[in-house]
TORLUM-202324 format. One record per residue: x, z, y of N, C-alpha, C in turn; residue in one letter. Coordinates in steps of 0.1 Angstrom, whole numbers, plus 5000, padded with zeros to 4 digits. Layout:
XZYXZYXZYA...
This chain:
516750824959516550874973515150854977M514550964984513150954988513150995002T512250935010512050965024511051085024F511551195029510751325030510551365044L509351415047509051475060509951605061P510251635074511151745077510751875071S509451905071508952035066509352055051A509251945043509551955029511151965028V511851885036513251885036513852025038R513252105047513652235051513052345042L511952315035511252405027510552515035G510052475047509452575056507952575054L507352695054505852705052505152675065P505252555070504552525083503052535081W502352565092500952565092500352455100I499352395096498752285103499052155096G499452045103499851925096499151805101G499751695100499251565104497951535095F496851515102495551485096495251585085L495851695085495551805075496151775062G497051675061497651655048498651765044Y498551805032499551905027500751835021S501851885023503051825017503651935008L503551904995503752004985505051974977V505852074975506952064966506652144953K506752074942506352134929507352234924A506952304913507852394905508352514914Q507352594918507652724923507752734938G507952624946508052634960506652634966L506352694977505052704982504552574988P503252564990502752444997503252455012T503652345017504152335031503352235039V503152255051502452165060503352115071H503251995075504151935084503351905098A503951955109503451915122504051775126D504951725118505551595121505551515108S505551375110505751295098507051225098R508051285105509351225105509951215090R510551105087511051085073512551115072W512951165061514451195059514751155045H516051115042516451075029516851205021L516351215009516651325000516451294986R517251344977516951334963515951434959D514751394956513651484952512451414947D512351404933511251324927510051404926A510051534930508851624927508051654939K508351594950507551624962506351524963A505251574969504151484970503251524982F502351434986501351464996500051464990R499051524997497751544992496751475002V495851394996494851335004493751445007D493551485020492551595022491151555019P490851425018489451385015489151405001D490151394992489851404978490751504970T491751564977492651654971493451584960N493651454960494451384951495851374956I496851404946498251414950498851274949Q499851254958500651124957502151164958F502851124948504351154948504951074960P505951134966506651054977507450944972L507850954959508650844953507850794940D507450674940506650624929507450574918L508650524920509350454910509650534897S509750664897510050734884508850724875P507650704880506450704871506150564866S506950464870506650324866507450284853L506850194845507550144834508350024838S507949954849508649834854509849884862T511049834858512249864867511949834881P512249924890511949904904512949974913S513149924925513949994935513150124939P513750214946513050324952511850284960G510650334957509450304964508950434971L508950434984508550554991507150544997S506450654997505150665002505150645017L504350555022504250525036503050585042V501950575035500650625039499650625028G498550705030497550715020496150725027L495050705019493750725025492650695014G491450745017490350725008489650595010V489150544999488150425000486750484998R485850445007484450485006483650355005K482550364998481650254996480150294998V479350205001477850215002477550295015S476250295019475850355031475950515029F476150555017476350705015477750745017L478650645018480050665020480650745009R480350704997480850764984482350744984V483050854981484550854980484950804966K485250674965485550614952486950644947V487950624955489250644951490150674963Y491350734961492350744971493450644967S494050584978495150484976496350524984A497450504978498750524986499550394986G500150364998500950244999502450284999F503150214990504550244988505450124992Y506550144998507450035003508850054998L509449944996510849934992511750015002D512550114997513350195005514350115013E514850005007515849925013515349865027A514149815027513549765039513149865049I512749985044512450095052513550135061M514750135056515950165064516250065074K515749945072516249825081515049755087D513849825088512649765092512749715107L513449795115513549765129514349635131H515049585121515749455123514949335118N513849365112512949255107512349185119V512249055119511648975130510249015132E509949045145508549085148508349235147G509349315142509149455140509949545149W510849495157511749585164511049665175H509849615180509049685190507749745184T507749755171506549795164506049935169F504749945171504050075172502850065162T502250185159501050185150499950095155A499850085168498750005173498849855170Q500149815168500349675165499649635152H499749725142499149695129497649705130L497149795138495649825139494949735148L495649645155495049555165495149415160T494049345158494049205153494749115163P495349005158496148915167495248855178P495848835190495148775201496048665206T495448565213496248455218496948505231K498248465233498948515245498348445257P498448525268497948465281498848355286S500148375283501048265287501448185274D500948065273501247985261502647955258P503547985268505047955266505648075259L504948195259505548315253504948335239N505748365229505248395216504648535216A503548555210502948695210503648785201P503548915204504049015194503249005182Q503849005170503049005158502149125157L500949105152500049225151499149205140S498449305136497449305125498049265112G497249185104497749145091498949055092E499148985103500248895104501648975103D501649095107502849175106503149195091L502249235083502449255069502749125062M502149025066502448895060503848855063R504348875075505748855078506648935070N506249055067507149145059507149095044L505949055039505949015025506448875023F506848805034507448675032508948695027D509348815027510748855023510748915009R511848925003511948974989511849134990P510649184993510449324995509449374984V509849484977509049544967507949634974A506749634969505749714975504749754964A503949854966502949894956501849974962A500649954955499550034959499150124947V499150254948498750344937497350384940R496450354930495050384931494650494921I493950604926493550714918492150744920V491250714910489850734912489450884915P488550894924487951034927486851064918N486350974910485250994900485550894889R484950924877485150834866484650694870N485450594867485050454869485450374857T485450244858485950164847486750044852D487549984843488449884847487649764853F486449744848485649634852485349634867G485149754873484849764887486049724895H487249774891488449744897488849594896L488649544884488949394882488049314891R486749344892485849264900486249264914D486549384919486949404933488149314937A489249324928490449244930490149094930F489249054920488948914919488248864931T487248934936486448894948487348884960R488248974961489148974973490048854972A490648824961491548704960490748574961L489548564956488848444957488448414971Q488148524979487748514993488948455001A490148504997491348465004491748325000R491448284988491748154984490748054991Q489548094993488548015000489047995015K489448105021489948095035491148005036L492048025027493247935028492947785026A491947765017491547625015490947565027R490047645034489447605046490447565057S491547635057492647605067493647495063K493347435051494247335046495547385042G495647505037496947565034497347555019Q496347495011496647484997496547344992L497547304984497447174978496547184965S496247064959495547074947496247144936N497547134936498347214926498247364928E498247394941498147544945496847594940D495747514943494447564939494347584924E494847494916494747504902495547624897Q496747644902497547754898496947884902R496447894914495848024918494548054910I493747954908492547984900492948034886T493947974880494348014866494948154867E495648184877496348314879495248424880S494248394888493148494889492448524876I492248414868491648434855492548514846Q493848494847494848574839494848714843T494748744856494748874862493448954856L492348884855491148944850491348994836K492148914828492248954814493149074812S493849124823494649244821493849364819F492649374824491949494824491049514812F491349614804490549644792489149694795P488249684785486849734787486849884783S487249964793487350114791487250184804Q486950314803486850394814488150434820T488250444833489350504840488950644845V489350744839488950884842489450924856P488751014862489151064875490551124874K491351094884492751144885493751064878G493450954871494350874864494850764874K496050714872496550614882496650474877Q496250384886496450234884497350194895V498350124892499350074902499449924902V499349874914499549724917500949714923L501849664916503249654920503549504923L504049484935504649354939506149364939R506849314929508249324928508949244939P510249274941511049194951510949044949R510949004936510948864933509548804935E508548884939507148834940506348854928G505148794928504248814916503548944917G503048994905502349114904502449174891L502649304890502549384878501449484879V500649494869499549604869499949704859V499949834863500249944853499150044854E498950104842497950214841498650334834Y498750444841499450564835500750534829E501550454836502950424832503050314821G501950254818501950144808501550014815K502349904811502149774818500849704811I499949674820498749604815498949454815L499749404825500049264826500949234837G501549114837502449064847502148924850R502148894863501948754868503148714876L503548594875504748544882504248464894N503048464897502448384909502748464922D503648414931503848494943502748504952P501848404952500648404961499748524957W499548554945498648664940499248794945I500448824942501048954946500948974961G501348874969501348884983499948904989K498948824984497648834990496948964985Q497149014974496549134969497049254978L498349254981498849354990498149345004M498049225009497449205022496049245023L495249255012493849295013493749435019T494849515017494749655022495149655037Y495449545043495849545057495049435065F493949395059493149285065492649325079A492549225088492049255101490549285102D489849235092488449265091488049315077K487149405076486649455063487849505054E488649585059489749635051489249735041T490049745030489649835019489449975023V490350025031490350165035490950175049S490050215059490550225073491550345074E491250445066492150565067493550535061K493550455051494850415045495650325055L494950235061495650145071496150215083K495350315088495750395099496950485096E496950545084498050625080499350555078D499250435072500350345070500950305083V500050275093500550235106501350345112A500950465111501650575117502950605110K502950585096504150605089505150505092G504750375094505750265098506250295112L505450335121505950365134507050475134E506850575126507850675126509150625120E509050535110510250475105511050405115M510350325124510950255135511550355145I510850455148511250555159512550625155D512750655142513850735139515150655139R515050525141516350445142516950455155K
C-alpha cells in the first residue's frame, strides 16, 4: 500500500502542482500534476515524484527496491542538496517513513497539533514555565525516532561523485553530534567507545569507487533501530547501533545547518497533510 496524491489516484492530467513537482505514473499513463499533496492509500509501486531542481525521480514506495526486508516506506518529501557559494546541486534526497506510523501520526505524543511550521521552527522556551511547550524543530523528529519506526533517506547524485565524499559527510555529521552529546553529559564512557567504533565500522561500508549520476544510495533505519546502507539494491553494510541510525536520520532535520532546506520544508508540508487528513 502506498500513499498517493489525489491526482495520481484519479489519473487526471492536472496542470500546475505543488512547488512544480510532477507526479508521474509509469507505463503508458501521462505525466500528471497535483494542485494538492493530499495522500491516499493505493496499491501502486510504479508511481513517483520528480524533483524539479534536478529532474530526479523518486518512487512513492521505496520498499520494493530494497534488499533489506522492510515495511512499506512512503515518500514524505524530497529536495536538493546544494553546496559551496556557487550553490552546486550535488544530489536530491527523499525522506521515507513507515506507513504504519503515517496512519497514526496524529496519536503520537507531541504530534496531534502538528503543522509544518512546528518542524521548521527551532524550539523556544515557554513563556509560562508551568506549561510544557509544543514540540518543535528537531525535537519533533527525535520524539518520533524514539519509537520503533522505520525510516529511510534515498540519495541520488545529480553529478558523478564517489563513496568517499558521502562517507566523509556522514562521518563528520555523526562526530559533530557525538561531540555535542558529550558536551551535554548525555554519553557514558561505554557509549563513547561504542559510538566511536560504530562510526569506524560505518566508514568501512563504502567502497573506493564512483557513484554515477542517477544511482541510488539508501540509508535505512529499521524499526528495531540501527542502520542499513544499500547501493542500487545491494547491502553495503549493517550496524546494530541504535544511536547511529537515529542520529543520521536527525541530521536531515537539524535546527541549524540542515543538509537540505528544501527537503526539510517539503517533509514538513507532507507531514502536515498526513495530520490534516485524519
